[in-house]
Each structure stands twice: as C-alpha cells, then as structure tokens.
Jmol script that loads the backbone (N, CA, C; Angstrom):
load data "model"
ATOM      1  N   MET A   1     -37.963 -31.483 -23.536  1.00  0.00           N
ATOM      2  CA  MET A   1     -37.694 -30.687 -22.407  1.00  0.00           C
ATOM      3  C   MET A   1     -37.159 -31.558 -21.273  1.00  0.00           C
ATOM      4  N   LEU A   2     -36.213 -31.040 -20.568  1.00  0.00           N
ATOM      5  CA  LEU A   2     -35.547 -31.738 -19.482  1.00  0.00           C
ATOM      6  C   LEU A   2     -36.388 -31.658 -18.215  1.00  0.00           C
ATOM      7  N   HIS A   3     -36.652 -32.774 -17.631  1.00  0.00           N
ATOM      8  CA  HIS A   3     -37.329 -32.804 -16.322  1.00  0.00           C
ATOM      9  C   HIS A   3     -36.467 -33.567 -15.345  1.00  0.00           C
ATOM     10  N   PRO A   4     -36.116 -33.000 -14.271  1.00  0.00           N
ATOM     11  CA  PRO A   4     -36.390 -31.669 -13.763  1.00  0.00           C
ATOM     12  C   PRO A   4     -35.684 -30.604 -14.578  1.00  0.00           C
ATOM     13  N   SER A   5     -36.106 -29.350 -14.424  1.00  0.00           N
ATOM     14  CA  SER A   5     -35.466 -28.264 -15.209  1.00  0.00           C
ATOM     15  C   SER A   5     -34.098 -27.926 -14.621  1.00  0.00           C
ATOM     16  N   TYR A   6     -33.337 -27.157 -15.409  1.00  0.00           N
ATOM     17  CA  TYR A   6     -32.028 -26.744 -14.947  1.00  0.00           C
ATOM     18  C   TYR A   6     -32.149 -25.967 -13.632  1.00  0.00           C
ATOM     19  N   SER A   7     -33.122 -25.085 -13.572  1.00  0.00           N
ATOM     20  CA  SER A   7     -33.282 -24.228 -12.384  1.00  0.00           C
ATOM     21  C   SER A   7     -33.619 -25.101 -11.135  1.00  0.00           C
ATOM     22  N   ASP A   8     -34.413 -26.179 -11.346  1.00  0.00           N
ATOM     23  CA  ASP A   8     -34.698 -27.074 -10.224  1.00  0.00           C
ATOM     24  C   ASP A   8     -33.476 -27.823  -9.782  1.00  0.00           C
ATOM     25  N   LEU A   9     -32.653 -28.262 -10.682  1.00  0.00           N
ATOM     26  CA  LEU A   9     -31.439 -28.962 -10.373  1.00  0.00           C
ATOM     27  C   LEU A   9     -30.448 -28.018  -9.645  1.00  0.00           C
ATOM     28  N   MET A  10     -30.374 -26.727 -10.092  1.00  0.00           N
ATOM     29  CA  MET A  10     -29.551 -25.824  -9.449  1.00  0.00           C
ATOM     30  C   MET A  10     -29.963 -25.516  -8.003  1.00  0.00           C
ATOM     31  N   LYS A  11     -31.279 -25.528  -7.752  1.00  0.00           N
ATOM     32  CA  LYS A  11     -31.782 -25.352  -6.394  1.00  0.00           C
ATOM     33  C   LYS A  11     -31.391 -26.519  -5.527  1.00  0.00           C
ATOM     34  N   VAL A  12     -31.489 -27.760  -6.053  1.00  0.00           N
ATOM     35  CA  VAL A  12     -31.094 -28.933  -5.296  1.00  0.00           C
ATOM     36  C   VAL A  12     -29.610 -28.873  -4.923  1.00  0.00           C
ATOM     37  N   VAL A  13     -28.765 -28.602  -5.901  1.00  0.00           N
ATOM     38  CA  VAL A  13     -27.345 -28.575  -5.688  1.00  0.00           C
ATOM     39  C   VAL A  13     -26.954 -27.463  -4.694  1.00  0.00           C
ATOM     40  N   ASN A  14     -27.614 -26.357  -4.769  1.00  0.00           N
ATOM     41  CA  ASN A  14     -27.249 -25.228  -3.914  1.00  0.00           C
ATOM     42  C   ASN A  14     -28.031 -25.187  -2.584  1.00  0.00           C
ATOM     43  N   SER A  15     -28.825 -26.233  -2.329  1.00  0.00           N
ATOM     44  CA  SER A  15     -29.684 -26.236  -1.128  1.00  0.00           C
ATOM     45  C   SER A  15     -28.899 -26.303   0.185  1.00  0.00           C
ATOM     46  N   GLU A  16     -27.653 -26.805   0.179  1.00  0.00           N
ATOM     47  CA  GLU A  16     -26.889 -26.912   1.427  1.00  0.00           C
ATOM     48  C   GLU A  16     -25.979 -25.708   1.643  1.00  0.00           C
ATOM     49  N   VAL A  17     -26.029 -24.742   0.734  1.00  0.00           N
ATOM     50  CA  VAL A  17     -25.201 -23.535   0.889  1.00  0.00           C
ATOM     51  C   VAL A  17     -25.779 -22.615   1.948  1.00  0.00           C
ATOM     52  N   GLU A  18     -24.917 -22.199   2.845  1.00  0.00           N
ATOM     53  CA  GLU A  18     -25.309 -21.219   3.916  1.00  0.00           C
ATOM     54  C   GLU A  18     -25.615 -19.909   3.292  1.00  0.00           C
ATOM     55  N   PRO A  19     -26.519 -19.155   3.894  1.00  0.00           N
ATOM     56  CA  PRO A  19     -26.776 -17.772   3.398  1.00  0.00           C
ATOM     57  C   PRO A  19     -25.507 -16.930   3.448  1.00  0.00           C
ATOM     58  N   GLY A  20     -25.246 -16.191   2.388  1.00  0.00           N
ATOM     59  CA  GLY A  20     -24.025 -15.377   2.320  1.00  0.00           C
ATOM     60  C   GLY A  20     -22.879 -16.053   1.631  1.00  0.00           C
ATOM     61  N   GLU A  21     -22.944 -17.338   1.480  1.00  0.00           N
ATOM     62  CA  GLU A  21     -21.863 -18.048   0.796  1.00  0.00           C
ATOM     63  C   GLU A  21     -22.121 -18.094  -0.706  1.00  0.00           C
ATOM     64  N   ALA A  22     -21.106 -18.296  -1.493  1.00  0.00           N
ATOM     65  CA  ALA A  22     -21.290 -18.396  -2.923  1.00  0.00           C
ATOM     66  C   ALA A  22     -21.935 -19.744  -3.257  1.00  0.00           C
ATOM     67  N   PRO A  23     -22.867 -19.728  -4.173  1.00  0.00           N
ATOM     68  CA  PRO A  23     -23.493 -20.986  -4.605  1.00  0.00           C
ATOM     69  C   PRO A  23     -22.494 -21.935  -5.232  1.00  0.00           C
ATOM     70  N   VAL A  24     -22.773 -23.249  -5.130  1.00  0.00           N
ATOM     71  CA  VAL A  24     -21.956 -24.281  -5.724  1.00  0.00           C
ATOM     72  C   VAL A  24     -22.001 -24.167  -7.242  1.00  0.00           C
ATOM     73  N   VAL A  25     -23.230 -24.009  -7.740  1.00  0.00           N
ATOM     74  CA  VAL A  25     -23.502 -23.915  -9.190  1.00  0.00           C
ATOM     75  C   VAL A  25     -24.119 -22.612  -9.536  1.00  0.00           C
ATOM     76  N   ASN A  26     -23.577 -21.947 -10.538  1.00  0.00           N
ATOM     77  CA  ASN A  26     -24.099 -20.694 -11.067  1.00  0.00           C
ATOM     78  C   ASN A  26     -24.675 -20.772 -12.416  1.00  0.00           C
ATOM     79  N   SER A  27     -24.429 -21.828 -13.129  1.00  0.00           N
ATOM     80  CA  SER A  27     -24.844 -21.932 -14.542  1.00  0.00           C
ATOM     81  C   SER A  27     -25.259 -23.326 -14.929  1.00  0.00           C
ATOM     82  N   ARG A  28     -25.941 -23.374 -16.049  1.00  0.00           N
ATOM     83  CA  ARG A  28     -26.359 -24.670 -16.633  1.00  0.00           C
ATOM     84  C   ARG A  28     -25.140 -25.521 -17.029  1.00  0.00           C
ATOM     85  N   TYR A  29     -24.117 -24.783 -17.428  1.00  0.00           N
ATOM     86  CA  TYR A  29     -22.867 -25.511 -17.807  1.00  0.00           C
ATOM     87  C   TYR A  29     -22.380 -26.448 -16.718  1.00  0.00           C
ATOM     88  N   SER A  30     -22.399 -26.028 -15.506  1.00  0.00           N
ATOM     89  CA  SER A  30     -21.966 -26.844 -14.370  1.00  0.00           C
ATOM     90  C   SER A  30     -22.835 -28.087 -14.221  1.00  0.00           C
ATOM     91  N   ILE A  31     -24.132 -27.930 -14.407  1.00  0.00           N
ATOM     92  CA  ILE A  31     -25.066 -29.026 -14.309  1.00  0.00           C
ATOM     93  C   ILE A  31     -24.763 -29.996 -15.456  1.00  0.00           C
ATOM     94  N   VAL A  32     -24.600 -29.515 -16.668  1.00  0.00           N
ATOM     95  CA  VAL A  32     -24.303 -30.375 -17.804  1.00  0.00           C
ATOM     96  C   VAL A  32     -22.984 -31.138 -17.611  1.00  0.00           C
ATOM     97  N   MET A  33     -21.996 -30.483 -17.168  1.00  0.00           N
ATOM     98  CA  MET A  33     -20.650 -31.152 -16.954  1.00  0.00           C
ATOM     99  C   MET A  33     -20.758 -32.222 -15.866  1.00  0.00           C
ATOM    100  N   ALA A  34     -21.482 -31.913 -14.790  1.00  0.00           N
ATOM    101  CA  ALA A  34     -21.609 -32.920 -13.661  1.00  0.00           C
ATOM    102  C   ALA A  34     -22.426 -34.121 -14.090  1.00  0.00           C
ATOM    103  N   THR A  35     -23.503 -33.886 -14.803  1.00  0.00           N
ATOM    104  CA  THR A  35     -24.319 -35.050 -15.206  1.00  0.00           C
ATOM    105  C   THR A  35     -23.629 -35.886 -16.300  1.00  0.00           C
ATOM    106  N   SER A  36     -22.922 -35.226 -17.207  1.00  0.00           N
ATOM    107  CA  SER A  36     -22.188 -35.974 -18.262  1.00  0.00           C
ATOM    108  C   SER A  36     -21.074 -36.788 -17.663  1.00  0.00           C
ATOM    109  N   LYS A  37     -20.358 -36.245 -16.651  1.00  0.00           N
ATOM    110  CA  LYS A  37     -19.320 -36.980 -16.010  1.00  0.00           C
ATOM    111  C   LYS A  37     -19.893 -38.208 -15.297  1.00  0.00           C
ATOM    112  N   ARG A  38     -20.995 -38.055 -14.606  1.00  0.00           N
ATOM    113  CA  ARG A  38     -21.667 -39.163 -13.933  1.00  0.00           C
ATOM    114  C   ARG A  38     -22.156 -40.180 -14.965  1.00  0.00           C
ATOM    115  N   ALA A  39     -22.724 -39.748 -16.063  1.00  0.00           N
ATOM    116  CA  ALA A  39     -23.202 -40.636 -17.077  1.00  0.00           C
ATOM    117  C   ALA A  39     -22.038 -41.498 -17.637  1.00  0.00           C
ATOM    118  N   ARG A  40     -20.872 -40.876 -17.835  1.00  0.00           N
ATOM    119  CA  ARG A  40     -19.698 -41.680 -18.298  1.00  0.00           C
ATOM    120  C   ARG A  40     -19.292 -42.683 -17.235  1.00  0.00           C
ATOM    121  N   GLN A  41     -19.413 -42.317 -15.962  1.00  0.00           N
ATOM    122  CA  GLN A  41     -19.109 -43.275 -14.903  1.00  0.00           C
ATOM    123  C   GLN A  41     -20.047 -44.498 -14.996  1.00  0.00           C
ATOM    124  N   LEU A  42     -21.343 -44.233 -15.214  1.00  0.00           N
ATOM    125  CA  LEU A  42     -22.303 -45.267 -15.298  1.00  0.00           C
ATOM    126  C   LEU A  42     -22.038 -46.171 -16.518  1.00  0.00           C
ATOM    127  N   ILE A  43     -21.665 -45.556 -17.631  1.00  0.00           N
ATOM    128  CA  ILE A  43     -21.365 -46.321 -18.844  1.00  0.00           C
ATOM    129  C   ILE A  43     -20.187 -47.216 -18.635  1.00  0.00           C
ATOM    130  N   SER A  44     -19.184 -46.753 -17.824  1.00  0.00           N
ATOM    131  CA  SER A  44     -18.006 -47.556 -17.598  1.00  0.00           C
ATOM    132  C   SER A  44     -18.208 -48.623 -16.548  1.00  0.00           C
ATOM    133  N   GLY A  45     -19.393 -48.748 -16.017  1.00  0.00           N
ATOM    134  CA  GLY A  45     -19.676 -49.894 -15.102  1.00  0.00           C
ATOM    135  C   GLY A  45     -20.026 -49.558 -13.685  1.00  0.00           C
ATOM    136  N   GLU A  46     -20.000 -48.302 -13.269  1.00  0.00           N
ATOM    137  CA  GLU A  46     -20.385 -47.987 -11.860  1.00  0.00           C
ATOM    138  C   GLU A  46     -21.873 -48.277 -11.666  1.00  0.00           C
ATOM    139  N   LYS A  47     -22.230 -48.690 -10.480  1.00  0.00           N
ATOM    140  CA  LYS A  47     -23.598 -49.011 -10.120  1.00  0.00           C
ATOM    141  C   LYS A  47     -24.418 -47.713  -9.943  1.00  0.00           C
ATOM    142  N   PRO A  48     -25.662 -47.670 -10.406  1.00  0.00           N
ATOM    143  CA  PRO A  48     -26.555 -46.498 -10.178  1.00  0.00           C
ATOM    144  C   PRO A  48     -26.854 -46.378  -8.725  1.00  0.00           C
ATOM    145  N   LEU A  49     -27.075 -45.169  -8.261  1.00  0.00           N
ATOM    146  CA  LEU A  49     -27.398 -44.874  -6.854  1.00  0.00           C
ATOM    147  C   LEU A  49     -28.906 -44.742  -6.597  1.00  0.00           C
ATOM    148  N   ILE A  50     -29.710 -44.968  -7.643  1.00  0.00           N
ATOM    149  CA  ILE A  50     -31.108 -44.881  -7.515  1.00  0.00           C
ATOM    150  C   ILE A  50     -31.716 -46.249  -7.911  1.00  0.00           C
ATOM    151  N   SER A  51     -32.853 -46.597  -7.403  1.00  0.00           N
ATOM    152  CA  SER A  51     -33.387 -47.865  -7.635  1.00  0.00           C
ATOM    153  C   SER A  51     -34.126 -48.009  -9.000  1.00  0.00           C
ATOM    154  N   LYS A  52     -34.680 -46.968  -9.524  1.00  0.00           N
ATOM    155  CA  LYS A  52     -35.418 -47.081 -10.767  1.00  0.00           C
ATOM    156  C   LYS A  52     -34.542 -46.774 -11.987  1.00  0.00           C
ATOM    157  N   ALA A  53     -33.287 -47.127 -11.900  1.00  0.00           N
ATOM    158  CA  ALA A  53     -32.377 -46.866 -13.015  1.00  0.00           C
ATOM    159  C   ALA A  53     -32.442 -47.847 -14.107  1.00  0.00           C
ATOM    160  N   SER A  54     -32.989 -49.034 -13.875  1.00  0.00           N
ATOM    161  CA  SER A  54     -32.968 -50.059 -14.937  1.00  0.00           C
ATOM    162  C   SER A  54     -33.863 -49.625 -16.109  1.00  0.00           C
ATOM    163  N   GLY A  55     -33.342 -49.735 -17.319  1.00  0.00           N
ATOM    164  CA  GLY A  55     -34.094 -49.320 -18.483  1.00  0.00           C
ATOM    165  C   GLY A  55     -33.873 -47.868 -18.877  1.00  0.00           C
ATOM    166  N   GLN A  56     -33.296 -47.060 -17.995  1.00  0.00           N
ATOM    167  CA  GLN A  56     -33.085 -45.657 -18.287  1.00  0.00           C
ATOM    168  C   GLN A  56     -31.731 -45.533 -18.974  1.00  0.00           C
ATOM    169  N   LYS A  57     -31.604 -44.465 -19.765  1.00  0.00           N
ATOM    170  CA  LYS A  57     -30.292 -44.137 -20.329  1.00  0.00           C
ATOM    171  C   LYS A  57     -29.393 -43.593 -19.204  1.00  0.00           C
ATOM    172  N   PRO A  58     -28.080 -43.726 -19.366  1.00  0.00           N
ATOM    173  CA  PRO A  58     -27.165 -43.216 -18.324  1.00  0.00           C
ATOM    174  C   PRO A  58     -27.345 -41.780 -17.997  1.00  0.00           C
ATOM    175  N   LEU A  59     -27.601 -40.952 -18.973  1.00  0.00           N
ATOM    176  CA  LEU A  59     -27.754 -39.490 -18.675  1.00  0.00           C
ATOM    177  C   LEU A  59     -29.021 -39.253 -17.872  1.00  0.00           C
ATOM    178  N   SER A  60     -30.102 -39.923 -18.189  1.00  0.00           N
ATOM    179  CA  SER A  60     -31.342 -39.789 -17.415  1.00  0.00           C
ATOM    180  C   SER A  60     -31.123 -40.241 -15.948  1.00  0.00           C
ATOM    181  N   THR A  61     -30.356 -41.336 -15.792  1.00  0.00           N
ATOM    182  CA  THR A  61     -30.071 -41.791 -14.437  1.00  0.00           C
ATOM    183  C   THR A  61     -29.224 -40.759 -13.671  1.00  0.00           C
ATOM    184  N   ALA A  62     -28.236 -40.201 -14.357  1.00  0.00           N
ATOM    185  CA  ALA A  62     -27.388 -39.176 -13.727  1.00  0.00           C
ATOM    186  C   ALA A  62     -28.180 -37.967 -13.306  1.00  0.00           C
ATOM    187  N   VAL A  63     -29.090 -37.522 -14.130  1.00  0.00           N
ATOM    188  CA  VAL A  63     -29.909 -36.333 -13.823  1.00  0.00           C
ATOM    189  C   VAL A  63     -30.781 -36.683 -12.614  1.00  0.00           C
ATOM    190  N   GLU A  64     -31.393 -37.830 -12.590  1.00  0.00           N
ATOM    191  CA  GLU A  64     -32.221 -38.231 -11.444  1.00  0.00           C
ATOM    192  C   GLU A  64     -31.429 -38.372 -10.158  1.00  0.00           C
ATOM    193  N   GLU A  65     -30.199 -38.919 -10.253  1.00  0.00           N
ATOM    194  CA  GLU A  65     -29.338 -39.029  -9.085  1.00  0.00           C
ATOM    195  C   GLU A  65     -29.039 -37.644  -8.529  1.00  0.00           C
ATOM    196  N   LEU A  66     -28.748 -36.689  -9.397  1.00  0.00           N
ATOM    197  CA  LEU A  66     -28.472 -35.327  -8.939  1.00  0.00           C
ATOM    198  C   LEU A  66     -29.715 -34.690  -8.310  1.00  0.00           C
ATOM    199  N   ASN A  67     -30.864 -34.849  -8.956  1.00  0.00           N
ATOM    200  CA  ASN A  67     -32.110 -34.347  -8.426  1.00  0.00           C
ATOM    201  C   ASN A  67     -32.476 -34.902  -7.081  1.00  0.00           C
ATOM    202  N   GLN A  68     -32.140 -36.166  -6.828  1.00  0.00           N
ATOM    203  CA  GLN A  68     -32.445 -36.765  -5.503  1.00  0.00           C
ATOM    204  C   GLN A  68     -31.345 -36.483  -4.482  1.00  0.00           C
ATOM    205  N   GLY A  69     -30.301 -35.790  -4.826  1.00  0.00           N
ATOM    206  CA  GLY A  69     -29.280 -35.504  -3.908  1.00  0.00           C
ATOM    207  C   GLY A  69     -28.288 -36.640  -3.660  1.00  0.00           C
ATOM    208  N   GLN A  70     -28.288 -37.629  -4.541  1.00  0.00           N
ATOM    209  CA  GLN A  70     -27.411 -38.791  -4.389  1.00  0.00           C
ATOM    210  C   GLN A  70     -25.992 -38.508  -4.763  1.00  0.00           C
ATOM    211  N   ILE A  71     -25.772 -37.527  -5.668  1.00  0.00           N
ATOM    212  CA  ILE A  71     -24.442 -37.103  -6.016  1.00  0.00           C
ATOM    213  C   ILE A  71     -24.303 -35.648  -5.759  1.00  0.00           C
ATOM    214  N   LYS A  72     -23.082 -35.252  -5.494  1.00  0.00           N
ATOM    215  CA  LYS A  72     -22.765 -33.864  -5.153  1.00  0.00           C
ATOM    216  C   LYS A  72     -21.809 -33.287  -6.154  1.00  0.00           C
ATOM    217  N   ILE A  73     -21.923 -32.015  -6.405  1.00  0.00           N
ATOM    218  CA  ILE A  73     -20.962 -31.296  -7.269  1.00  0.00           C
ATOM    219  C   ILE A  73     -19.948 -30.607  -6.302  1.00  0.00           C
ATOM    220  N   LEU A  74     -18.725 -30.934  -6.489  1.00  0.00           N
ATOM    221  CA  LEU A  74     -17.693 -30.389  -5.643  1.00  0.00           C
ATOM    222  C   LEU A  74     -17.150 -29.060  -6.263  1.00  0.00           C
ATOM    223  N   THR A  75     -16.841 -28.115  -5.400  1.00  0.00           N
ATOM    224  CA  THR A  75     -16.172 -26.896  -5.861  1.00  0.00           C
ATOM    225  C   THR A  75     -14.695 -27.149  -5.931  1.00  0.00           C
ATOM    226  N   ASP A  76     -13.956 -26.217  -6.491  1.00  0.00           N
ATOM    227  CA  ASP A  76     -12.519 -26.382  -6.534  1.00  0.00           C
ATOM    228  C   ASP A  76     -11.897 -26.485  -5.156  1.00  0.00           C
ATOM    229  N   GLU A  77     -12.510 -25.789  -4.189  1.00  0.00           N
ATOM    230  CA  GLU A  77     -12.033 -25.838  -2.805  1.00  0.00           C
ATOM    231  C   GLU A  77     -12.232 -27.231  -2.162  1.00  0.00           C
ATOM    232  N   ASP A  78     -13.319 -27.897  -2.502  1.00  0.00           N
ATOM    233  CA  ASP A  78     -13.673 -29.185  -1.958  1.00  0.00           C
ATOM    234  C   ASP A  78     -12.787 -30.270  -2.464  1.00  0.00           C
ATOM    235  N   GLU A  79     -12.244 -30.141  -3.688  1.00  0.00           N
ATOM    236  CA  GLU A  79     -11.469 -31.199  -4.264  1.00  0.00           C
ATOM    237  C   GLU A  79     -10.132 -31.278  -3.630  1.00  0.00           C
TER     238      GLU A  79
END
end "model"
wireframe off; spacefill off
backbone 0.3
color backbone group
C-alpha cells in the first residue's frame, strides 16, 4: 500500500487552489506521472529536496517530496 495515499497526495497538490477554480489534479494518473517524472530526475543525478532521502528509492523520495509540498504539479496553463 502506498503511504501517503493517492487521495492524500491529491489534497496536498490541490491545497493552494482557490474555491471555484478547477483542481490541479483530478486523477491518480496525474500523481503517477508527476512522481515518475521526478523519480527519473533523481535517477539522472538531481539532488533530493528532502533530508531523509538517503537510502530511499527514487520513487519513494519523489512521493515524499510531493507530500511535503517540495515539488509542484504544473497545469498546461502554468507551463
């Protein structure tokens, strides 16, 4: 089981959305794509944004970074 859960990660990502605006993330697919992209960045040599990353697998580090709000998922409009 994934900890934190997908629904918890979606709440974190959408926490800065104003009431009435469309959420940044609507599905698990968006969470999976964002964390896998960040994991690939970590594998290619980027430094982790969290302190307890040593010994963790890149995907676990990416999920924790997202959960702590260290990385953001951009919408098409933000890019």
